[in-house]
Structure formats: structure tokens, C-alpha cells
MARMAR-894790 format. One record per atom (N, C-alpha, C, O, CB): residue number from 1; chain; atom name; z, y, x. Coordinates in steps of 0.2 Angstrom, whole numbers, m for minus. Glycine has a CB too. Example, Ala and Ser with C-alpha at 12.3 -4.5 7.8 and 13.67 -1.06 7.14 Angstrom:
// MARMAR-894790
   i ch at     z     y     x
   1  A  N    39   m28    66
   1  A CA    39   m22    62
   1  A  C    39   m16    66
   1  A  O    42   m17    71
   1  A CB    45   m22    57
   2  A  N    35   m11    64
   2  A CA    36    m5    68
   2  A  C    39     0    64
   2  A  O    40     6    67
   2  A CB    29    m3    70
***
This chain:
// MARMAR-894790
   i ch at     z     y     x
   1  A  N    m2   m56    19
   1  A CA    m5   m52    13
   1  A  C    m9   m46    17
   1  A  O    m6   m42    21
   1  A CB     0   m49     7
   2  A  N   m17   m48    14
   2  A CA   m19   m41    17
   2  A  C   m17   m35    13
   2  A  O   m19   m30    16
   2  A CB   m26   m41    19
   3  A  N   m15   m35     7
   3  A CA   m14   m27     3
   3  A  C    m7   m24     6
   3  A  O    m2   m27     5
   3  A CB   m13   m28    m7
   4  A  N    m7   m19    10
   4  A CA     0   m16    11
   4  A  C     2   m10     7
   4  A  O    m2    m5     5
   4  A CB     0   m14    18
   5  A  N     9   m12     6
   5  A CA    12    m6     1
   5  A  C    14    m1     4
   5  A  O    19    m1     7
   5  A CB    17    m8    m5
   6  A  N    12     4     4
   6  A CA    16    12     7
   6  A  C    21    16     4
   6  A  O    21    22     5
   6  A CB    10    17     9
   7  A  N    26    14    m2
   7  A CA    28    16    m6
   7  A  C    34    19    m1
   7  A  O    37    24    m4
   7  A CB    28    12   m11
   8  A  N    36    17     4
   8  A CA    43    20     9
   8  A  C    39    25    11
   8  A  O    42    30    12
   8  A CB    47    14    16
   9  A  N    33    24    13
   9  A CA    30    31    16
   9  A  C    30    38    12
   9  A  O    31    43    14
   9  A CB    23    30    16
  10  A  N    28    36     8
  10  A CA    30    43     1
  10  A  C    36    42     0
  10  A  O    38    48     2
  10  A CB    27    43    m6
  11  A  N    40    39    m2
  11  A CA    47    41    m2
  11  A  C    49    46     2
  11  A  O    51    51     1
  11  A CB    50    35    m2
  12  A  N    49    43     9
  12  A CA    52    47    16
  12  A  C    48    55    15
  12  A  O    51    60    14
  12  A CB    49    42    24
  13  A  N    41    54    15
  13  A CA    37    60    12
  13  A  C    40    66     7
  13  A  O    40    73     7
  13  A CB    31    57     9
  14  A  N    41    62     3
  14  A CA    45    66    m4
  14  A  C    52    67    m4
  14  A  O    54    71    m8
  14  A CB    45    61   m11
  15  A  N    57    64     2
  15  A CA    64    64     2
  15  A  C    66    63    m3
  15  A  O    69    67    m6
  15  A CB    67    69     3
  16  A  N    63    56    m8
  16  A CA    65    54   m11
  16  A  C    70    47   m13
  16  A  O    67    42   m11
  16  A CB    61    55   m13
  17  A  N    75    46   m15
  17  A CA    78    39   m16
  17  A  C    74    35   m20
  17  A  O    71    36   m24
  17  A CB    84    38   m18
  18  A  N    76    28   m16
  18  A CA    72    23   m21
  18  A  C    75    24   m29
  18  A  O    71    24   m33
  18  A CB    74    14   m19
  19  A  N    81    24   m30
  19  A CA    84    25   m38
  19  A  C    83    31   m41
  19  A  O    82    32   m47
  19  A CB    92    26   m38
  20  A  N    81    35   m37
  20  A CA    77    42   m42
  20  A  C    71    40   m42
  20  A  O    68    42   m48
  20  A CB    77    51   m39
  21  A  N    66    36   m37
  21  A CA    59    34   m41
  21  A  C    60    31   m46
  21  A  O    58    32   m52
  21  A CB    53    30   m37
  22  A  N    65    24   m45
  22  A CA    65    19   m51
  22  A  C    66    24   m58
  22  A  O    62    25   m63
  22  A CB    72    13   m51
  23  A  N    70    27   m57
  23  A CA    74    30   m64
  23  A  C    67    33   m68
  23  A  O    65    30   m73
  23  A CB    82    38   m63
  24  A  N    63    37   m64
  24  A CA    58    42   m66
  24  A  C    51    37   m68
  24  A  O    48    39   m73
  24  A CB    57    47   m60
  25  A  N    50    32   m63
  25  A CA    44    29   m67
  25  A  C    45    25   m71
  25  A  O    40    23   m74
  25  A CB    41    26   m64
  26  A  N    52    22   m73
  26  A CA    54    19   m78
  26  A  C    53    13   m76
  26  A  O    48    10   m79
  26  A CB    52    21   m84
  27  A  N    57    10   m72
  27  A CA    57     2   m69
  27  A  C    64     2   m65
  27  A  O    67     6   m62
  27  A CB    49     0   m62
  28  A  N    66    m6   m66
  28  A CA    71    m7   m63
  28  A  C    72    m6   m56
  28  A  O    67    m6   m53
  28  A CB    73   m13   m64
  29  A  N    78    m4   m53
  29  A CA    77    m4   m44
  29  A  C    74    m9   m43
  29  A  O    69    m9   m39
  29  A CB    82    m3   m38
  30  A  N    76   m14   m44
  30  A CA    75   m23   m42
  30  A  C    67   m24   m42
  30  A  O    64   m28   m39
  30  A CB    79   m29   m49
  31  A  N    65   m21   m46
  31  A CA    57   m21   m47
  31  A  C    55   m16   m44
  31  A  O    50   m18   m41
  31  A CB    55   m22   m54
  32  A  N    55   m11   m43
  32  A CA    54    m6   m38
  32  A  C    53   m10   m30
  32  A  O    48   m10   m27
  32  A CB    60     0   m39
  33  A  N    60   m13   m28
  33  A CA    59   m15   m23
  33  A  C    55   m22   m20
  33  A  O    54   m23   m14
  33  A CB    63   m14   m22
  34  A  N    53   m26   m25
  34  A CA    48   m31   m25
  34  A  C    42   m28   m23
  34  A  O    38   m31   m20
  34  A CB    48   m36   m32
  35  A  N    41   m23   m26
  35  A CA    34   m21   m26
  35  A  C    34   m17   m20
  35  A  O    30   m17   m16
  35  A CB    31   m16   m34
  36  A  N    39   m14   m18
  36  A CA    38   m10   m10
  36  A  C    38   m14    m5
  36  A  O    36   m13     1
  36  A CB    43    m4    m9
  37  A  N    42   m19    m7
  37  A CA    43   m24    m1
  37  A  C    36   m28     1
  37  A  O    36   m30     7
  37  A CB    49   m30    m3
  38  A  N    31   m28    m4
  38  A CA    25   m33    m5
  38  A  C    27   m38    m8
  38  A  O    22   m42    m9
  38  A CB    22   m35     2
  39  A  N    32   m40   m10
  39  A CA    32   m47   m14
  39  A  C    29   m48   m20
  39  A  O    28   m54   m22
  39  A CB    37   m50   m14
  40  A  N    28   m41   m24
  40  A CA    23   m41   m29
  40  A  C    16   m44   m30
  40  A  O    12   m43   m26
  40  A CB    22   m35   m29
  41  A  N    15   m48   m34
  41  A CA     9   m52   m34
  41  A  C     4   m48   m40
  41  A  O    m2   m50   m42
  41  A CB    12   m60   m36
  42  A  N     7   m44   m43
  42  A CA     0   m38   m46
  42  A  C     6   m32   m48
  42  A  O    12   m32   m47
  42  A CB    m6   m40   m55
  43  A  N     2   m26   m52
  43  A CA     6   m19   m53
  43  A  C     1   m18   m59
  43  A  O    m5   m18   m57
  43  A CB     7   m12   m46
  44  A  N     4   m17   m64
  44  A CA     2   m13   m71
  44  A  C    m1    m6   m68
  44  A  O     3    m3   m66
  44  A CB     9   m13   m76
  45  A  N    m7    m5   m69
  45  A CA   m11     2   m69
  45  A  C    m4     7   m72
  45  A  O    m2    13   m69
  45  A CB   m21     3   m75
  46  A  N    m1     5   m78
  46  A CA     5    11   m81
  46  A  C    10    12   m75
  46  A  O    12    17   m74
  46  A CB    11     7   m89
  47  A  N    11     7   m71
  47  A CA    16     8   m66
  47  A  C    13    11   m60
  47  A  O    16    16   m58
  47  A CB    19     1   m64
  48  A  N     6    10   m57
  48  A CA     4    14   m53
  48  A  C     2    23   m55
  48  A  O     1    28   m51
  48  A CB    m2    10   m50
  49  A  N     1    22   m62
  49  A CA    m2    30   m62
  49  A  C     7    32   m64
  49  A  O     8    38   m66
  49  A CB   m10    31   m71
  50  A  N    10    29   m65
  50  A CA    17    33   m66
  50  A  C    21    34   m57
  50  A  O    24    39   m55
  50  A CB    24    25   m73
  51  A  N    19    30   m54
  51  A CA    22    31   m46
  51  A  C    18    35   m44
  51  A  O    20    39   m40
  51  A CB    22    25   m41
  52  A  N    11    36   m46
  52  A CA     7    43   m44
  52  A  C     9    49   m45
  52  A  O    11    53   m42
  52  A CB     0    44   m46
  53  A  N     9    48   m53
  53  A CA    11    54   m55
  53  A  C    18    59   m52
  53  A  O    18    65   m51
  53  A CB    11    53   m61
  54  A  N    24    54   m52
  54  A CA    30    55   m49
  54  A  C    29    57   m43
  54  A  O    33    61   m41
  54  A CB    35    51   m50
  55  A  N    25    54   m37
  55  A CA    27    56   m32
  55  A  C    21    60   m29
  55  A  O    20    62   m24
  55  A CB    29    50   m28
  56  A  N    17    61   m35
  56  A CA    10    69   m34
  56  A  C     6    65   m27
  56  A  O     6    68   m22
  56  A CB    13    80   m30
  57  A  N     4    58   m29
  57  A CA     0    57   m25
  57  A  C    m6    53   m28
  57  A  O    m7    53   m34
  57  A CB     4    53   m20
  58  A  N   m11    49   m23
  58  A CA   m17    46   m24
  58  A  C   m16    37   m24
  58  A  O   m13    34   m19
  58  A CB   m21    49   m18
  59  A  N   m17    34   m28
  59  A CA   m16    26   m28
  59  A  C   m18    24   m20
  59  A  O   m15    20   m17
  59  A CB   m23    21   m34
  60  A  N   m22    27   m16
  60  A CA   m24    25   m10
  60  A  C   m18    28    m4
  60  A  O   m17    26     2
  60  A CB   m32    27    m9
  61  A  N   m16    32    m8
  61  A CA    m9    35    m3
  61  A  C    m3    29    m4
  61  A  O     1    27     1
  61  A CB    m4    44    m8
  62  A  N    m3    25    m9
  62  A CA     1    19   m11
  62  A  C     1    12    m8
  62  A  O     5     9    m5
  62  A CB     1    18   m18
  63  A  N    m8    13    m9
  63  A CA    m8     4    m7
  63  A  C   m15     3    m1
  63  A  O   m20     7    m2
  63  A CB   m10    m2   m15
  64  A  N   m15    m1     3
  64  A CA   m21    m1     6
  64  A  C   m22    m8     8
  64  A  O   m19   m13     8
  64  A CB   m21     3    11
  65  A  N   m29    m7    10
  65  A CA   m32   m16    13
  65  A  C   m32   m16    21
  65  A  O   m33   m11    25
  65  A CB   m41   m18    12
  66  A  N   m29   m22    21
  66  A CA   m29   m26    30
  66  A  C   m33   m33    30
  66  A  O   m32   m37    27
  66  A CB   m20   m28    33
  67  A  N   m36   m32    34
  67  A CA   m41   m38    35
  67  A  C   m36   m43    38
  67  A  O   m32   m42    42
  67  A CB   m48   m37    40
  68  A  N   m38   m50    33
  68  A CA   m33   m57    34
  68  A  C   m31   m56    40
  68  A  O   m25   m56    41
  68  A CB   m36   m64    34
  69  A  N   m36   m57    45
  69  A CA   m34   m59    51
  69  A  C   m29   m55    55
  69  A  O   m26   m57    60
  69  A CB   m41   m59    55
  70  A  N   m28   m49    54
  70  A CA   m24   m45    58
  70  A  C   m18   m45    53
  70  A  O   m16   m40    52
  70  A CB   m26   m37    60
  71  A  N   m16   m51    49
  71  A CA   m10   m51    45
  71  A  C    m7   m57    47
  71  A  O   m11   m62    46
  71  A CB   m10   m50    39
  72  A  N     0   m57    49
  72  A CA     5   m64    50
  72  A  C    11   m61    44
  72  A  O    11   m57    40
  72  A CB     8   m65    59
  73  A  N    15   m67    47
  73  A CA    23   m66    42
  73  A  C    25   m59    43
  73  A  O    27   m55    38
  73  A CB    30   m71    45
  74  A  N    25   m56    51
  74  A CA    26   m50    51
  74  A  C    23   m43    48
  74  A  O    26   m38    46
  74  A CB    27   m50    54
  75  A  N    18   m45    50
  75  A CA    13   m40    47
  75  A  C    10   m37    52
  75  A  O    11   m39    57
  75  A CB    15   m36    42
  76  A  N     7   m33    52
  76  A CA     2   m30    58
  76  A  C     5   m27    64
  76  A  O    10   m24    63
  76  A CB    m3   m24    56
  77  A  N     3   m27    69
  77  A CA     8   m24    74
  77  A  C     5   m15    75
  77  A  O    m1   m14    77
  77  A CB     8   m29    83
  78  A  N     9   m11    73
  78  A CA     8    m3    74
  78  A  C     5    m1    79
  78  A  O     3     5    79
  78  A CB    15     1    74
  79  A  N     3    m4    86
  79  A CA    m1     0    90
  79  A  C    m8    m4    91
  79  A  O   m12    m2    95
  79  A CB     2     1    96
  80  A  N    m8    m9    86
  80  A CA   m16   m11    86
  80  A  C   m21   m10    83
  80  A  O   m21   m11    76
  80  A CB   m16   m16    85
  81  A  N   m25    m8    85
  81  A CA   m31    m4    82
  81  A  C   m36    m7    79
  81  A  O   m38   m13    80
  81  A CB   m35    m1    87
  82  A  N   m37    m2    73
  82  A CA   m40    m4    68
  82  A  C   m47    m7    70
  82  A  O   m50    m5    74
  82  A CB   m41     2    64
  83  A  N   m49   m13    66
  83  A CA   m57   m17    68
  83  A  C   m62   m12    67
  83  A  O   m59    m7    64
  83  A CB   m61   m23    63
  84  A  N   m66   m11    69
  84  A CA   m71    m8    68
  84  A  C   m75   m11    61
  84  A  O   m75   m17    59
  84  A CB   m74    m9    74
  85  A  N   m79    m8    58
  85  A CA   m80    m9    50
  85  A  C   m89   m11    52
  85  A  O   m92    m6    54
  85  A CB   m77    m2    44
  86  A  N   m91   m16    50
  86  A CA   m98   m19    52
  86  A  C  m102   m14    48
  86  A  O  m100   m11    43
  86  A CB  m100   m27    50
  87  A  N  m108   m13    52
  87  A CA  m112    m9    49
  87  A  C  m117   m12    44
  87  A  O  m118   m18    46
  87  A CB  m115    m4    54
  88  A  N  m120    m9    39
  88  A CA  m124   m12    34
  88  A  C  m132   m10    38
  88  A  O  m137   m14    36
  88  A CB  m124    m8    25
  89  A  N  m133    m7    43
  89  A CA  m139    m7    45
  89  A  C  m141   m11    49
  89  A  O  m136   m14    52
  89  A CB  m141    m2    48
  90  A  N  m147   m13    51
  90  A CA  m148   m20    57
  90  A  C  m147   m17    65
  90  A  O  m147   m11    66
  90  A CB  m157   m25    58
  91  A  N  m146   m21    68
  91  A CA  m147   m19    74
  91  A  C  m153   m20    79
  91  A  O  m156   m25    77
  91  A CB  m142   m21    78
  92  A  N  m156   m17    83
  92  A CA  m163   m15    85
  92  A  C  m166   m22    87
  92  A  O  m172   m22    88
  92  A CB  m163   m11    92
  93  A  N  m162   m28    88
  93  A CA  m162   m33    90
  93  A  C  m163   m38    85
  93  A  O  m166   m43    86
  93  A CB  m157   m34    93
  94  A  N  m161   m36    78
  94  A CA  m162   m40    70
  94  A  C  m168   m38    67
  94  A  O  m172   m41    64
  94  A CB  m157   m37    63
  95  A  N  m170   m33    69
  95  A CA  m178   m28    68
  95  A  C  m183   m33    69
  95  A  O  m189   m32    69
  95  A CB  m180   m20    74
***
């Protein structure tokens, strides 16, 4: 799955237990676990908004996109470099 959920990162930065976050956001700990473990198929904007409010962060702090070729069942390697983003500018050979 190319969308990576970094709720654990923000929980660690805020030193907040999962149960406290679930309570403050108004979702069950089980549903929060599904979301934070990357098993959710969707997230409501109201839930994302509540997560951002409670964690005092932006949606991009909780969700990020990885290219499909960097992802397998175990996830991307921590030491693997990010691929270069192709430029929309033509190269000298293309001109």
C-alpha cells in the first residue's frame, strides 16, 4: 500500500498513549488500531480533522505517499533512499 500512516510517529512525539488519543478523537481503540496499522481502506475527513486537532499537526504529518515499487508486504526499507522526482522540464536531448 503506497499510503503510509504515521500516527505512531505523532503519538511518540506527543508522548500520548493510543487509548488517550482514541478517547479524545471519539473513535474506538480498535478502529484507531486499524487506521494506525495501515489496514484502513478509508478515513473520514472528520476523523482526520479530529486527529490533527488532538495531535496539533497537519494531515501530512499523519499520512504520506510512497511509490508502489518501493512497497512490499513488509514496507519500505528504512535505509532505502527516496526516488528522485522526475522533472517536468525537458532534458537538453528532448528539446
